C-alpha positions as CSV (number, residue, x, y, z in Angstrom):
1,M,-52.9,-19.9,-12.8
2,S,-49.6,-18.9,-10.7
3,Q,-49.6,-15.4,-9.1
4,R,-46.3,-13.7,-8.8
5,K,-45.2,-13.0,-5.4
6,K,-44.4,-9.7,-4.4
7,S,-40.8,-9.0,-3.6
8,S,-40.2,-8.6,0.2
9,F,-37.4,-6.1,-0.6
10,P,-38.3,-2.4,-1.1
11,A,-37.6,-0.8,-4.4
12,A,-34.2,1.1,-4.6
13,T,-34.5,4.9,-3.7
14,E,-34.0,7.6,-6.4
15,S,-30.7,8.1,-4.8
16,E,-29.7,4.7,-4.8
17,E,-30.6,4.3,-8.5
18,Q,-28.8,7.4,-9.5
19,Q,-25.6,6.1,-7.3
20,A,-25.8,2.7,-9.4
21,L,-26.0,4.9,-12.7
22,F,-22.9,6.9,-11.8
23,E,-21.0,3.7,-11.0
24,W,-22.0,2.2,-14.3
25,A,-21.0,5.3,-16.1
26,R,-17.4,5.2,-14.3
27,W,-17.2,1.6,-15.8
28,Y,-18.5,2.5,-19.3
29,S,-16.2,5.8,-19.5
30,M,-13.4,3.2,-20.9
31,K,-15.5,2.7,-24.0
32,Y,-17.2,6.1,-24.0
33,P,-14.6,8.7,-22.4
34,E,-17.4,11.4,-22.9
35,L,-19.2,9.7,-20.0
36,T,-16.8,11.3,-17.6
37,L,-18.9,14.6,-18.4
38,L,-22.1,13.2,-17.0
39,Y,-23.2,15.1,-13.9
40,H,-25.9,15.4,-11.3
41,I,-27.9,18.5,-11.0
42,P,-28.4,18.8,-7.2
43,N,-31.9,20.3,-7.3
44,E,-33.8,18.1,-4.7
45,G,-33.5,17.7,-1.0
46,K,-34.7,19.6,2.2
47,R,-32.8,22.5,3.2
48,S,-33.4,25.2,5.8
49,Y,-35.3,28.4,4.8
50,Y,-32.1,30.5,4.6
51,T,-30.3,28.1,2.4
52,G,-33.3,27.5,0.1
53,K,-33.7,31.2,-0.3
54,K,-30.0,31.7,-0.9
55,M,-30.0,28.7,-3.5
56,K,-32.9,30.5,-5.4
57,K,-31.2,33.5,-5.7
58,E,-28.1,31.6,-7.1
59,G,-30.4,30.1,-9.8
60,L,-31.9,27.1,-8.3
61,R,-35.0,26.2,-10.4
62,A,-37.9,23.7,-9.6
63,G,-38.1,20.9,-12.0
64,V,-34.7,20.9,-13.8
65,P,-33.8,17.5,-14.6
66,D,-31.6,15.3,-12.4
67,I,-28.8,14.3,-14.8
68,C,-27.1,16.1,-17.5
69,L,-24.7,14.7,-20.2
70,P,-23.3,17.8,-22.1
71,V,-22.1,15.8,-25.2
72,A,-23.8,16.4,-28.6
73,R,-25.1,13.3,-30.6
74,G,-27.1,13.0,-33.6
75,E,-29.3,16.0,-33.8
76,Y,-29.1,16.7,-30.2
77,H,-27.0,19.3,-28.2
78,G,-27.0,17.0,-25.2
79,L,-28.9,14.7,-23.1
80,Y,-31.1,15.6,-19.9
81,I,-32.5,12.6,-17.8
82,E,-35.1,12.9,-15.0
83,L,-34.5,9.7,-13.0
84,K,-37.2,8.1,-10.9
85,R,-37.1,4.9,-9.0
86,T,-38.4,1.8,-10.6
87,A,-41.7,1.8,-8.2
88,G,-43.2,4.8,-7.1
89,G,-42.1,8.5,-7.7
90,R,-44.0,10.7,-10.0
91,M,-43.3,13.3,-12.4
92,S,-44.3,17.0,-11.4
93,D,-45.8,19.4,-13.9
94,K,-42.8,21.6,-13.4
95,Q,-40.6,18.5,-14.4
96,K,-42.6,17.8,-17.4
97,S,-42.5,21.4,-18.5
98,W,-38.7,21.3,-18.3
99,L,-38.3,18.1,-20.3
100,E,-40.7,19.5,-22.9
101,D,-38.9,22.8,-23.2
102,L,-35.4,21.3,-23.3
103,K,-36.6,18.9,-26.2
104,G,-38.0,22.1,-27.9
105,Q,-34.2,23.7,-27.7
106,G,-32.8,20.7,-29.5
107,Y,-31.9,18.3,-26.5
108,C,-32.7,14.7,-26.0
109,A,-34.8,15.0,-22.8
110,A,-36.4,12.0,-21.1
111,V,-37.6,10.4,-17.9
112,C,-36.3,7.0,-16.9
113,R,-37.4,4.4,-14.4
114,G,-34.4,3.2,-12.8
115,W,-30.7,3.2,-13.5
116,Q,-30.6,0.4,-16.1
117,A,-33.4,2.4,-18.2
118,A,-31.1,5.4,-17.9
119,A,-28.0,3.4,-19.0
120,D,-29.9,1.7,-21.8
121,L,-30.8,5.5,-22.9
122,I,-27.4,6.7,-22.5
123,L,-25.9,3.8,-24.5
124,G,-28.4,4.4,-27.4
125,Y,-27.6,8.1,-27.2
126,M,-23.9,7.6,-27.3
127,R,-24.2,5.3,-30.6
128,L,-26.2,8.0,-32.6
129,T,-24.7,9.5,-35.7
130,A,-25.3,12.7,-37.8
131,N,-29.2,13.6,-38.0
132,D,-30.2,10.7,-35.9
133,Q,-33.1,10.6,-33.4
134,I,-33.1,8.3,-30.7
135,Q,-36.1,6.0,-30.5
136,Y,-37.0,5.5,-26.7
137,P,-40.2,4.9,-25.0
138,Y,-39.6,7.6,-22.3
139,I,-38.7,10.6,-24.8
140,V,-40.8,13.5,-23.9
141,K,-42.7,14.6,-27.2
142,T,-43.4,18.3,-27.8
């Protein structure tokens, strides 16, 4: 019985996964021009006390998903993705709650592990037609 060797390379960081996804989206925007609307919601990161307090007053909310595609497809108003690295990283209760609440408001909301899973979800989403629902293992059920 053979054992799989552990990779000597560390898993990509969430930032690296996200950069790869946006690079992929730039290429795929030739096929789906709506992908130029894909954007990151900069909700994470360390900040000074002053900056954090100011950002909260400006509307910063804990748990908001990382990525938004404000394009309606199928029965959905748009797509939100919480992107996690392929190894490590866990969902907070606030992140889970946001995804559930967004789903309840008619959005497709999902957590994806790695940029490739997010790209696969986006492609499936872009192919939806009227009244379709996306079948994806990471869709948050409400």
